[in-house]
C-alpha positions in Angstrom: -3.6 -4.9 -23.9 -4.2 -2.6 -20.8 -3.3 1.0 -21.4 -1.0 2.2 -18.6 -2.3 5.0 -16.4 -0.7 8.3 -17.2 2.1 9.5 -14.9 0.9 11.9 -12.2 1.5 15.6 -13.0 4.0 17.4 -10.7 3.1 20.2 -8.3 5.2 22.3 -6.1 3.4 23.6 -3.0 4.5 26.8 -1.2 2.9 27.2 2.2 2.9 29.0 5.6 1.4 25.9 7.3 -1.8 26.9 9.1 -4.8 24.6 9.4 -6.2 25.3 6.0 -2.8 24.8 4.4 -2.7 21.4 6.0 -6.1 20.5 4.7 -5.2 21.7 1.2 -1.9 19.7 1.1 -3.7 16.6 2.3 -6.2 17.0 -0.6 -3.4 17.1 -3.1 -1.5 14.3 -1.5 -4.6 12.1 -1.6 -5.1 12.7 -5.4 -3.3 10.0 -7.5 -3.2 12.4 -10.5 -0.7 14.7 -8.8 2.8 14.1 -7.3 4.1 16.7 -4.9 7.7 17.5 -6.1 8.5 19.6 -3.0 7.0 21.8 -0.3 8.5 25.3 0.2 8.1 27.0 3.6 7.5 30.7 4.0 6.8 33.0 6.9 3.2 34.2 6.9 0.6 32.8 9.3 3.4 32.6 11.8 7.2 33.2 12.0 9.3 30.8 9.9 10.5 28.6 12.9 6.8 28.0 13.8 6.0 27.2 10.1 8.9 24.7 10.0 7.7 23.0 13.2 4.1 22.8 11.8 5.3 21.4 8.5 7.3 18.7 10.3 4.3 17.7 12.4 1.9 17.7 9.5 4.3 15.7 7.3 4.8 13.1 10.0 1.1 12.8 10.9 -0.1 12.4 7.3 2.9 10.5 6.0 3.8 13.0 3.3 6.9 12.0 1.4 7.6 15.3 -0.3 10.8 17.0 0.9 10.4 20.2 3.0 12.5 23.2 1.8 13.0 26.3 4.0 12.4 29.6 2.3 12.1 33.3 3.3 11.5 34.5 6.8 10.4 38.0 5.9 8.8 39.9 3.0 10.8 41.7 0.3 10.1 45.0 2.0 9.2 45.9 5.6 8.6 43.8 8.7 6.8 40.4 8.8 3.1 40.3 9.5 1.5 37.2 11.1 -2.0 35.9 11.8 -1.1 34.6 15.3 -3.6 37.0 17.0 -6.3 35.1 15.2 -4.8 31.6 14.7 -2.9 31.2 17.9 0.8 31.2 18.6 1.4 28.0 16.5 -1.2 29.1 13.8 -3.0 25.8 14.5 -5.8 26.8 16.9 -7.5 23.7 18.3 -10.5 22.9 20.4 -8.4 20.2 22.2 -5.6 18.1 20.9 -3.0 19.1 18.4 -0.6 17.3 16.0 2.0 15.2 17.8 5.6 16.6 18.0 7.9 15.5 15.2 11.5 16.2 14.3 12.1 18.6 11.5 13.5 16.5 8.7 14.4 19.3 6.3 16.0 19.1 2.9 19.5 20.7 2.9 18.4 22.4 -0.3 16.7 25.8 0.2 13.3 26.5 -1.4 14.8 28.7 -4.2 17.3 26.1 -5.4 14.8 23.3 -5.0 12.1 25.0 -7.0 14.6 25.8 -9.8 15.6 22.1 -9.9 12.0 21.0 -9.9 11.1 23.4 -12.7 14.1 22.6 -14.9 12.4 19.7 -16.8 9.3 21.7 -17.3 5.7 20.6 -16.7 5.6 21.9 -13.1 2.5 23.6 -11.5 2.8 25.7 -8.4 0.1 25.8 -5.7 0.9 28.7 -3.4 -1.0 28.9 -0.1 0.7 31.8 1.6 2.6 35.0 0.8 4.3 34.9 -2.5 7.8 35.9 -1.2 9.5 32.6 -2.1 8.1 32.6 -5.6 9.0 36.2 -6.3 12.6 35.8 -5.0 13.0 32.6 -7.2 11.6 34.3 -10.3 13.8 37.4 -9.8 16.9 35.4 -9.2 16.3 32.8 -11.9 13.9 34.0 -14.6 14.3 30.7 -16.4 12.1 29.1 -13.8 9.0 30.7 -15.4 9.6 28.6 -18.6 9.3 25.4 -16.6 6.0 26.3 -15.0 2.7 25.3 -16.6 0.8 27.6 -14.2 0.4 28.9 -10.7 -2.7 28.8 -8.4 -2.5 31.2 -5.5 -4.9 31.4 -2.5 -4.8 35.1 -1.9 -6.2 38.5 -2.8 -9.8 39.6 -3.1 -11.9 41.3 -5.8 -13.9 43.0 -3.1 -13.3 43.8 0.6 -10.3 42.4 2.4 -10.1 40.5 5.7 -6.8 41.6 7.4 -7.6 45.2 6.5 -10.6 46.8 4.9 -8.8 46.6 1.5 -6.4 43.7 1.8 -6.5 39.9 2.1 -3.8 38.6 4.5 -1.5 36.8 2.1 -1.6 39.7 -0.3 -0.9 42.2 2.5 2.1 40.2 3.8 4.1 40.9 0.6 2.3 43.0 -2.1 5.6 43.6 -4.0 6.0 39.8 -4.3 2.6 39.4 -5.7 3.2 42.0 -8.4 6.6 40.4 -9.3 4.9 37.0 -9.8 2.1 38.5 -11.9 4.7 40.2 -14.1 6.6 37.0 -14.7 4.2 35.8 -17.3 3.3 32.5 -15.7 -0.4 31.5 -16.2 -1.9 32.7 -12.9 -5.1 31.8 -11.1 -6.1 33.8 -8.0 -8.3 32.1 -5.6 -9.3 34.9 -3.3 -11.8 35.7 -0.6 -14.7 36.0 -3.1 -14.6 32.3 -3.9 -13.5 31.1 -0.5 -16.4 32.8 1.2 -18.8 30.7 -0.9 -17.3 27.5 0.8 -18.2 27.8 4.5 -17.3 25.1 7.0 -19.3 24.6 10.1 -19.7 22.5 13.2 -21.7 20.0 11.2 -18.5 19.3 9.2 -16.6 18.9 12.4 -19.1 16.3 13.5 -18.7 14.4 10.2 -14.9 14.3 10.7 -15.2 13.2 14.3 -17.7 10.5 13.4 -14.9 8.6 11.7 -13.8 7.5 15.2 -10.3 6.9 16.6 -7.6 9.1 18.0 -6.4 10.5 14.6 -9.9 11.5 13.7 -10.3 13.2 17.0 -7.2 15.2 16.5 -8.3 16.3 13.0 -11.8 17.2 14.4 -10.3 19.2 17.2 -8.2 21.2 14.8 -11.1 21.7 12.4 -13.2 22.9 15.3 -10.5 25.3 16.4 -10.6 26.7 12.8 -14.4 26.9 12.7 -14.5 28.7 16.0 -12.6 31.6 14.4 -16.1 32.4 12.8 -17.4 33.2 16.3 -20.6 31.1 16.0 -21.0 31.4 12.3 -19.7 29.1 9.6 -16.0 29.9 8.7 -14.8 30.5 5.1 -12.6 27.7 3.9 -9.5 29.2 2.2 -6.6 27.1 1.0 -8.7 23.9 0.3 -10.5 26.0 -2.3 -7.2 26.6 -4.1 -6.3 22.9 -3.8 -9.7 22.1 -5.4 -8.9 24.4 -8.3 -5.9 22.1 -8.8 -7.3 18.6 -8.3 -10.9 19.2 -9.3 -11.0 22.4 -11.4 -14.7 21.9 -12.1 -15.5 22.8 -8.5 -14.1 26.4 -8.9 -15.6 28.9 -11.3 -13.2 31.5 -12.6 -13.2 34.6 -14.8 -10.4 36.4 -16.6 -9.3 39.7 -15.1 -6.5 42.1 -15.0 -5.0 41.9 -11.5 -2.7 44.7 -10.1 -1.3 45.2 -6.6 -1.6 48.3 -4.5 1.9 48.7 -3.1 1.7 52.1 -1.5 2.1 52.7 2.2 -1.5 53.9 2.8 -4.6 52.0 4.0 -5.1 50.4 0.6 -1.7 48.6 0.7 -2.1 45.0 -0.3 -5.4 45.5 -2.2 -5.7 43.3 -5.3 -7.3 45.5 -8.0 -9.3 43.2 -10.3 -10.5 44.6 -13.6 -12.9 42.1 -15.3 -13.6 44.3 -18.3 -11.3 43.1 -21.0 -11.8 46.3 -23.1 -10.4 48.3 -20.2 -7.3 46.2 -19.5 -5.9 42.9 -21.0 -6.4 40.0 -18.5 -3.3 38.6 -16.9 -5.0 36.1 -14.6 -8.0 34.0 -13.9 -9.9 35.0 -10.7 -12.0 32.5 -8.8 -15.6 33.7 -8.4 -17.2 30.9 -6.5 -16.7 27.3 -5.4 -18.8 24.2 -5.2 -19.1 24.0 -1.4 -20.4 20.5 -1.1 -17.8 19.1 -3.6 -14.8 20.9 -2.0 -15.8 19.9 1.5 -16.2 16.3 0.4 -12.7 16.3 -1.0 -11.3 17.7 2.3 -13.2 15.1 4.4 -12.0 12.3 2.1 -8.4 13.4 2.7 -9.0 13.5 6.4 -10.7 10.2 6.4 -7.7 8.6 4.7 -5.4 10.2 7.4 -7.7 8.9 10.1 -7.2 5.3 8.9 -3.5 5.8 8.3 -4.1 5.4 4.5 -2.8 8.8 3.4 0.5 9.2 1.5 
């Protein structure tokens, strides 16, 4: 008798829909061991209407079946911050073509209610690829959500220097209060920050591999990848959200260490800094912090997801 394959595990993805978000979601969607229960949209890389439009175009291009749920358009405190000065007005900088337009087929259920429904049966994992505003609001409004979560993987933060400021990584700086709320909720938490992502560089050689697949769809993905690589101004560019996706679908590719993570929430130049104490005798760990990634393995996972999309085989 043939033993039936185990049912896929469920994951909720929260995203601000830049290029690397797209690549990360494609990696998860291509993995048969995971089923995307829903995709929550949050302002971050760009204002929320741009994020919604990007999500619609990505979903149509890749054929993702997961419903899209609109979330917060601003942080808990203060004004929104975007990365449009770096990523372009649509946060999808391209060397040529972009994703075709697509209608926004949004779920009538907002991100908070949809996450609560998805978490109710238990056994849900969260992959967060942007600011943690949606998750913080949900956990504050409905603390019972935490009981339904097996864990959360977040691309954000840094154990060293920042990128948007000297001290802060972009996703952390967008809403430091939200990060602390999520950390305090007691959900098993993995932080995939700049330290690990900078060990996974993507270059024009990778663009050429994507382009070599041939066909219009591969050309679109190669142009978008090249637009992302060009952010590095002639040097390989760190790959961010796909490293967090790899921590989900191929955990052996991302090395982590336990640490105590606390947020700097003051108004000064250190706002948004993720303070990581790796010495357990100094502070009890509340998270796993990624230290490095297997660059070859993670890039291969991303290219495989893009190859499937190029042939129309992605789901």
